[in-house]
C-alpha positions in Angstrom: 114.1 8.7 -6.0 116.0 6.1 -7.9 114.7 2.5 -7.5 118.2 1.2 -6.7 118.3 3.5 -3.7 115.1 2.0 -2.4 116.1 -1.6 -2.4 117.0 -3.6 0.7 116.5 -7.0 2.3 114.3 -7.6 5.3 113.7 -10.5 7.7 110.7 -11.2 9.9 108.4 -13.8 11.4 105.1 -15.3 10.4 101.7 -14.8 12.0 99.4 -17.6 13.2 95.6 -17.5 12.9 93.2 -18.9 15.4 89.8 -20.5 15.0 87.6 -21.4 17.9 84.3 -23.2 17.9 81.9 -20.6 19.3 78.6 -19.1 18.2 76.7 -16.2 19.4 74.6 -18.6 21.5 77.4 -18.8 24.0 78.0 -16.3 26.8 81.6 -15.8 26.3 84.0 -15.2 29.2 85.6 -11.9 29.4 89.3 -11.9 28.5 90.9 -8.6 29.3 94.3 -7.1 29.0 96.3 -6.0 32.0 96.7 -2.3 32.2 100.4 -2.9 32.5 100.3 -4.7 29.2 99.8 -1.3 27.5 103.2 -0.2 28.6 101.8 2.6 30.8 103.3 3.4 34.1 101.2 6.2 35.5 97.9 4.4 35.9 95.4 4.8 38.7 95.5 1.2 39.5 98.7 -0.6 38.5 97.5 -4.2 38.8 94.5 -6.0 37.3 94.3 -9.7 37.7 92.2 -10.5 34.6 88.8 -10.0 36.1 86.6 -13.1 35.6 83.0 -13.2 34.6 82.1 -14.0 38.2 84.0 -11.1 39.6 82.3 -8.7 37.2 78.9 -10.2 37.9 79.3 -9.8 41.7 80.3 -6.6 43.2 83.3 -5.5 41.1 85.8 -3.0 42.3 87.2 -0.1 40.3 90.3 -2.1 39.2 88.1 -4.9 37.8 85.9 -2.4 36.0 89.0 -0.7 34.6 90.5 -3.9 33.4 87.3 -4.9 31.6 87.1 -1.5 29.9 90.7 -1.6 28.6 89.9 -5.2 27.5 87.5 -3.8 25.0 90.4 -1.7 23.4 92.6 -4.8 23.4 89.9 -6.8 21.7 89.4 -4.1 19.1 93.1 -3.8 18.5 93.5 -7.5 17.5 90.4 -7.4 15.3 91.4 -4.2 13.5 94.9 -5.6 12.7 93.9 -9.0 11.5 90.6 -8.5 9.9 90.8 -4.9 8.5 94.4 -4.1 8.0 95.5 -7.6 7.0 92.5 -9.3 5.4 91.0 -6.3 3.7 94.5 -5.1 2.7 94.7 -8.2 0.5 91.1 -7.9 -0.7 91.8 -4.3 -1.6 95.0 -4.9 -3.5 97.1 -3.0 -1.1 99.1 -6.0 0.3 100.1 -9.6 -0.3 100.7 -12.1 2.5 103.2 -14.4 0.8 104.4 -17.4 2.8 106.0 -20.3 1.1 104.6 -22.7 3.8 101.1 -21.3 3.8 99.2 -21.0 0.4 95.9 -20.2 2.1 96.9 -16.6 2.5 96.5 -16.3 -1.2 94.0 -19.1 -2.1 91.5 -18.1 0.6 91.7 -14.4 -0.1 92.1 -14.1 -3.8 91.1 -17.4 -5.4 87.6 -19.0 -5.3 85.9 -20.0 -3.2 85.6 -18.0 0.0 84.4 -20.3 2.8 82.7 -19.6 6.1 85.5 -18.8 8.6 84.9 -16.9 11.8 86.3 -13.5 10.6 84.0 -10.5 11.1 81.9 -12.6 13.4 83.5 -14.4 16.3 85.6 -11.5 17.6 82.8 -9.0 17.2 80.2 -11.0 19.1 82.8 -11.8 21.8 83.4 -8.0 22.1 79.6 -7.5 22.4 79.2 -10.1 25.2 82.1 -8.5 27.1 80.5 -5.1 26.6 77.2 -6.2 28.0 79.0 -7.7 31.0 80.8 -4.4 31.5 77.6 -2.4 31.4 76.0 -4.7 34.0 79.2 -4.5 36.1 79.1 -0.7 36.0 75.5 -0.6 37.2 76.3 -2.9 40.1 79.7 -1.4 41.2 79.1 0.4 44.5 82.2 2.5 44.3 81.2 4.4 41.1 79.4 7.7 41.0 76.5 8.0 38.5 78.7 10.3 36.3 81.3 7.6 36.2 78.7 5.0 35.3 77.6 7.3 32.4 81.2 7.6 31.3 81.5 3.8 31.2 78.2 3.4 29.3 79.3 6.0 26.7 82.7 4.3 26.3 81.2 0.8 26.1 78.4 1.5 23.7 80.8 3.2 21.3 82.7 -0.2 21.0 79.4 -2.0 20.7 78.3 0.1 17.7 81.7 -0.5 16.1 81.4 -4.3 16.5 77.9 -4.4 15.0 79.1 -2.2 12.1 82.0 -4.6 11.4 79.7 -7.6 11.2 77.0 -6.0 9.0 79.3 -4.3 6.5 81.2 -7.5 5.8 78.1 -9.7 5.5 75.6 -7.4 3.8 73.1 -8.2 2.2 72.8 -11.2 4.6 70.8 -10.7 7.8 72.8 -11.0 11.1 72.0 -11.3 14.8 71.5 -8.2 16.9 69.6 -9.3 20.1 72.6 -11.3 21.4 72.6 -10.4 25.1 71.3 -13.9 26.0 72.1 -16.6 28.4 73.6 -19.8 27.1 70.3 -21.7 27.6 68.3 -19.2 25.5 67.4 -19.6 21.9 69.7 -18.2 19.2 69.2 -14.5 18.4 67.1 -14.1 15.3 68.7 -12.8 12.1 67.6 -9.3 11.1 68.0 -7.4 7.9 71.0 -5.0 7.3 68.8 -1.9 7.6 67.8 -2.8 11.1 71.4 -3.6 12.0 72.6 -0.3 10.8 69.9 1.4 12.8 71.2 -0.4 15.9 74.7 0.8 15.0 73.6 4.5 14.8 71.3 4.2 17.8 74.2 2.9 19.9 76.6 5.6 18.7 74.0 8.2 19.7 73.1 6.6 23.0 76.9 6.6 23.7 77.2 10.2 22.9 74.3 11.0 25.3 76.0 9.1 28.1 79.2 10.9 27.5 77.4 14.2 27.7 76.1 13.2 31.1 79.5 12.0 32.4 81.8 14.0 34.5 85.2 15.3 33.6 87.1 12.0 33.6 86.8 8.3 33.1 87.1 6.0 36.2 90.1 4.4 34.4 93.0 5.5 32.3 93.2 4.9 28.6 96.3 3.7 26.8 98.7 6.1 25.1 97.1 5.7 21.7 93.9 7.2 23.0 95.6 10.1 24.7 93.7 12.6 22.5 90.4 11.2 23.8 91.1 10.6 27.5 88.1 12.5 28.9 84.4 11.8 28.1 84.0 15.0 26.2 87.1 14.2 24.0 86.0 10.6 23.6 82.6 11.9 22.3 84.6 13.4 19.4 86.0 10.0 18.6 82.5 8.5 18.9 81.2 11.1 16.3 84.1 10.3 14.0 83.4 6.6 14.0 79.7 7.3 13.4 80.6 9.5 10.5 82.6 6.6 9.0 79.7 4.2 9.4 77.3 6.7 7.9 79.6 7.3 5.0 79.4 3.6 3.9 75.6 3.9 3.9 75.7 7.0 1.8 73.9 9.2 4.3 75.8 12.2 3.3 73.9 14.9 5.2 74.2 12.9 8.4 77.9 12.4 7.7 78.5 16.1 7.7 76.5 16.5 10.9 78.5 13.8 12.7 81.8 15.3 11.4 80.8 18.7 12.9 81.0 17.0 16.4 84.2 15.1 15.7 87.8 16.1 15.9 88.1 17.1 12.2 90.3 20.1 11.7 92.3 21.1 8.6 94.7 23.1 10.7 95.6 20.1 12.8 98.1 17.3 12.0 96.7 14.8 9.6 97.9 12.0 12.0 95.8 13.3 14.9 93.5 10.5 16.0 93.1 7.2 17.9 95.7 4.5 17.7 96.2 0.9 19.0 99.4 0.6 20.9 101.9 -2.1 21.0 104.8 -2.4 23.5 107.9 -4.5 23.8 107.6 -4.1 27.5 105.5 -6.0 30.1 104.7 -8.9 27.8 102.3 -7.0 25.6 101.8 -8.1 22.0 104.1 -6.5 19.4 103.2 -5.2 16.0 103.3 -8.4 13.9 103.1 -6.4 10.7 106.5 -4.9 11.4 107.9 -8.2 12.5 106.7 -9.9 9.2 107.7 -7.0 7.0 109.6 -8.4 4.0 109.2 -11.9 5.4 105.6 -12.4 4.3 104.0 -9.0 4.1 104.6 -7.1 0.8 103.1 -4.1 -0.9 101.0 -4.7 -4.0 103.1 -3.5 -6.9 100.4 -1.1 -8.1 101.0 1.2 -5.1 104.4 2.4 -6.3 103.5 2.0 -10.0 100.4 4.2 -9.8 101.7 6.9 -7.5 101.3 10.3 -9.1 104.2 12.5 -9.8 105.0 15.8 -8.3 106.1 18.7 -10.4 109.7 17.7 -9.6 109.2 14.3 -11.2 109.4 12.5 -7.8 106.5 10.3 -6.8 103.8 11.2 -4.4 105.4 11.9 -1.0 103.2 9.2 0.6 104.5 6.6 -1.7 108.0 7.6 -0.9 107.4 7.6 2.8 105.4 4.4 3.1 107.1 2.1 0.6 110.6 0.8 0.1 111.9 -1.2 -2.8 113.3 -4.7 -2.7 114.7 -7.1 -5.2 111.8 -8.7 -7.2 110.4 -11.7 -5.3 108.0 -14.1 -7.0 105.7 -16.6 -5.3 102.6 -18.4 -6.7 102.7 -16.2 -9.8 102.8 -13.0 -7.8 105.8 -10.7 -8.2 106.4 -8.0 -5.6 109.0 -5.2 -5.6 108.1 -3.2 -2.5 107.5 -3.6 1.2 105.7 -1.2 3.5 107.3 1.4 5.7 104.0 2.0 7.4 105.1 -0.2 10.4 108.8 -0.8 10.8 109.1 -1.1 14.6 107.6 -3.8 16.8 106.1 -1.0 19.0 104.6 1.0 16.1 100.9 1.7 16.7 98.2 1.0 14.2 95.8 3.9 13.5 92.1 3.3 14.1 90.8 6.7 12.8 92.7 9.9 11.9 92.0 13.5 11.0 93.1 12.9 7.4 90.4 10.3 6.9 87.7 12.6 8.3 88.8 15.4 5.9 88.6 13.1 3.0 85.2 11.7 4.1 83.9 15.3 4.2 85.2 15.7 0.7 83.3 12.5 -0.3 80.1 13.8 1.3 80.3 17.2 -0.3 81.0 15.7 -3.7 77.9 13.5 -3.3 75.8 16.5 -2.3 77.2 18.4 -5.3 79.1 20.8 -3.2 82.1 20.4 -5.4 83.9 23.5 -4.3 83.9 22.4 -0.7 85.0 18.9 -1.7 87.9 20.2 -3.9 89.0 22.5 -1.0 89.3 19.6 1.4 90.9 17.3 -1.2 93.5 19.9 -2.1 94.4 20.4 1.6 95.3 16.7 1.7 96.9 16.2 -1.7 99.2 19.2 -1.4 100.3 18.8 2.2 100.5 15.0 2.3 101.3 14.1 -1.2 103.2 17.2 -2.5 100.9 17.2 -5.5 99.5 20.2 -7.4 96.0 21.3 -6.3 93.1 20.6 -8.5 91.6 23.7 -10.1 88.4 25.0 -8.6 86.8 24.4 -12.0 87.9 20.7 -12.1 85.3 18.8 -14.0 86.9 15.3 -14.2 86.5 12.3 -12.0 86.4 14.0 -8.6 85.4 10.8 -6.8 88.4 9.0 -8.4 90.7 11.8 -7.2 89.3 11.5 -3.6 89.7 7.7 -3.6 93.3 8.0 -4.8 94.1 10.3 -1.9 92.4 7.9 0.5 94.4 5.0 -0.8 97.7 6.7 -0.3 96.9 8.6 2.9 95.4 5.5 4.6 97.6 2.8 3.0 97.6 -0.5 4.8 95.7 1.0 7.8 92.2 -0.4 7.6 91.1 -1.9 4.3 89.6 1.3 3.1 90.5 0.7 -0.6 88.4 -2.4 -0.6 85.5 -0.9 1.4 85.4 2.2 -0.9 85.6 0.1 -4.1 82.6 -2.0 -2.9 80.6 1.1 -1.9 81.0 2.7 -5.2 81.0 -0.4 -7.4 84.5 0.5 -8.6 85.7 -3.0 -8.8 86.8 -3.3 -12.4 90.2 -4.8 -13.3 91.9 -1.4 -13.8 95.1 0.0 -12.2 93.1 2.5 -10.1 90.4 0.0 -9.0 90.9 -3.6 -7.8 93.4 -5.1 -10.4 93.6 -8.9 -10.8 97.3 -9.6 -10.9 96.6 -13.2 -12.1 93.7 -14.5 -14.1 92.7 -16.7 -11.1 92.3 -13.8 -8.8 88.9 -12.5 -7.9 87.1 -9.9 -5.7 84.7 -11.2 -3.1 81.5 -9.1 -2.5 81.0 -10.3 1.1 81.8 -12.9 3.7 79.6 -16.0 4.3 78.3 -17.0 7.7 80.7 -19.1 9.8 80.2 -22.8 9.3 79.6 -23.2 13.1 76.8 -20.6 13.0 75.1 -22.5 10.1 75.3 -25.8 12.0 74.0 -24.3 15.2 71.0 -22.7 13.3 70.4 -25.7 11.1 70.6 -23.6 7.9 73.4 -25.3 6.1 71.5 -25.0 2.8 71.0 -21.2 3.2 72.8 -19.1 0.5 74.6 -17.3 3.3 76.2 -20.6 4.4 77.5 -21.4 0.9 81.0 -20.5 -0.3 81.1 -17.1 -1.8 82.1 -16.9 -5.5 84.3 -14.0 -6.5 84.1 -12.0 -9.7 
């Protein structure tokens, strides 16, 4: 594809960031999305009036329970976009957020130092408080059967495990709070070491799976369209196993990864896109996909994505690079020159993937490579690279950098969908300034190894001098 054919101009809007003064000491009020905000019209209960904490703590009805449950998906949607797709997209050299009026999108993500904002903390602990409230509400709701309560428990604990995972993976090796189901007047939850936090994550995933096994054939609420593949407890259990496999992968527990994948929705004969998605709608006042709105306005692709895309036998680039990137006239800001924008999200209603079949196949390839089952790893890798990328398969006798090949395919299959390039580079220590690692486009750019504690958390605990409360130096 000739570069001139790929060039076009785009317009968009900017995104605003929020910062509220909360710590895990507070019992946060539940903020939930209306079911109608998901753009669905065939719901069991068409109107939810943002159930309050008091309503859920009393004798909640089915509509209030449903609103709180879907509120967890809504909360996860916002967190995944802003903290994993956007922030880690920049950390992982997938994307640049270039705004002439806002230098912090570069200075606070690529140039020392990284200070204690609320990312990977505030939203996760708010989700957890909302989840605890929903569990209590399900126990007290008189209109629910025990099977329906079990369905809610399995659903809710899956999101709880995800929230704890997001906190620990972005702060490790710092200890973080786990025992956070406390009243506002209680003492702050103690900080516990990452190993204990990960055990909490895996225990919650497994408890959730057990609850889902004991649930009936349906949830007492409808899920949004992006979760259509997991709309029953048994189907949602497959999503639970997939998310657990991802968390286990980043701990290097490879045998357990394969076990979790066996219970997930992994399937090499199925569409690579099969999975769970966060919906957006231009109807009913729901949020729209800001990444599409800002495409070519402030969100640009890192130039290495097009530059480093492999060639097919025809001479054309990797199909994924062709499908997910479009060329623009070179644009330079703060010493950064970009020449592509993403085609991953082009419509305000485009959903954002949470986890997909293609990721699971590549995680299985990672696990088998780590376990020295190279033939199995190459088989899964070739399934993806040939079908998704149009590339030649690796020979069964391939003896080169198999991990590097797997990570290449993850980068292009999951481009700008969850920060996986950064997370993978950190897991394997592949953070060198090389084209296929985490290149520094400018000599001032760095890679951050973790996030610090939020400033408010340090103040509340009186640990301002703790190393976890100091700005993080990049390398």
